[in-house]
C-alpha positions as CSV (number, residue, x, y, z in Angstrom):
1,X,75.5,96.2,123.8
2,X,72.1,95.2,124.8
3,X,73.2,92.0,126.6
4,X,76.6,92.4,128.4
5,X,77.1,88.6,128.6
6,X,77.1,88.2,124.8
7,X,79.5,89.8,122.5
8,X,80.8,89.5,118.8
9,X,84.3,89.9,117.9
10,X,85.1,90.2,114.0
11,X,88.3,88.3,112.9
12,X,90.0,89.4,109.9
13,X,89.7,86.6,107.3
14,X,93.4,87.0,106.8
15,X,94.1,85.8,110.2
16,X,91.3,83.3,110.7
17,X,93.3,80.2,110.2
18,X,95.8,81.2,112.9
19,X,93.4,82.6,115.3
20,X,92.0,80.8,118.4
21,X,88.7,81.6,119.9
22,X,87.8,80.6,123.4
23,X,84.2,79.9,124.4
24,X,83.2,79.8,128.1
25,X,80.2,77.8,129.0
26,X,78.4,78.2,132.4
27,X,76.5,75.2,133.8
28,X,73.8,76.0,136.5
29,X,73.2,73.2,139.1
30,X,69.9,73.9,140.9
31,X,68.3,72.2,143.8
32,X,64.6,72.2,143.1
33,X,64.1,69.6,146.0
34,X,63.2,69.9,149.7
35,X,66.5,68.7,151.1
36,X,70.3,69.5,150.5
37,X,72.0,67.6,148.0
38,X,75.4,67.0,146.0
39,X,76.3,67.0,142.5
40,X,78.7,64.2,142.7
41,X,79.9,64.3,139.0
42,X,78.9,66.6,136.2
43,X,79.3,65.4,132.6
44,X,79.2,67.4,129.3
45,X,80.0,66.6,125.6
46,X,82.3,68.7,123.4
47,X,80.5,70.4,120.5
48,X,82.0,69.6,117.1
49,X,84.9,71.9,116.2
50,X,85.8,72.7,119.8
51,X,88.8,71.4,121.8
52,X,89.3,70.7,125.4
53,X,92.4,71.9,127.1
54,X,93.2,70.9,130.8
55,X,95.2,73.9,131.5
56,X,92.1,76.1,131.0
57,X,90.1,73.6,132.9
58,X,91.8,72.3,135.8
59,X,88.9,70.8,137.5
60,X,87.7,69.0,134.5
61,X,89.0,65.7,132.8
62,X,88.2,64.0,129.4
63,X,87.4,60.4,129.7
64,X,88.0,57.8,127.0
65,X,84.2,58.1,125.9
66,X,85.0,61.6,124.5
67,X,83.0,63.4,127.3
68,X,84.3,65.8,129.8
69,X,83.7,65.4,133.5
70,X,84.1,67.4,136.7
71,X,83.8,66.5,140.5
72,X,84.1,70.2,141.4
73,X,80.8,70.3,143.4
74,X,81.1,66.7,144.9
75,X,81.8,68.1,148.2
76,X,79.6,71.2,148.1
77,X,76.0,70.9,149.6
78,X,73.4,72.6,147.4
79,X,70.5,73.6,149.8
80,X,66.8,73.7,148.5
81,X,66.4,76.6,146.0
82,X,70.1,77.2,145.8
83,X,72.1,77.2,142.5
84,X,75.6,76.6,142.0
85,X,77.5,77.7,138.7
86,X,80.6,76.1,137.3
87,X,82.2,76.9,133.9
88,X,83.9,75.1,131.0
89,X,86.2,77.0,128.6
90,X,86.7,75.4,125.2
């Protein structure tokens, strides 16, 4: 593969209804400022057709508004020019 971060898996149509595909999203939080900062809460929406599972995402929670939230970086200083990455599996 040209890009090792991307892949394609063919699913036999006979098994498509009983198959489950997991998609991992990564979210980069970068500090473009001049002083250290914190990402107290990160919010994301669920794309149509994807489901949220707390067992796959122990640091995330779903709110009544339908969005998913994490406080994973709340106590992590992000220094100027630094990037932190978190993931969400759907």
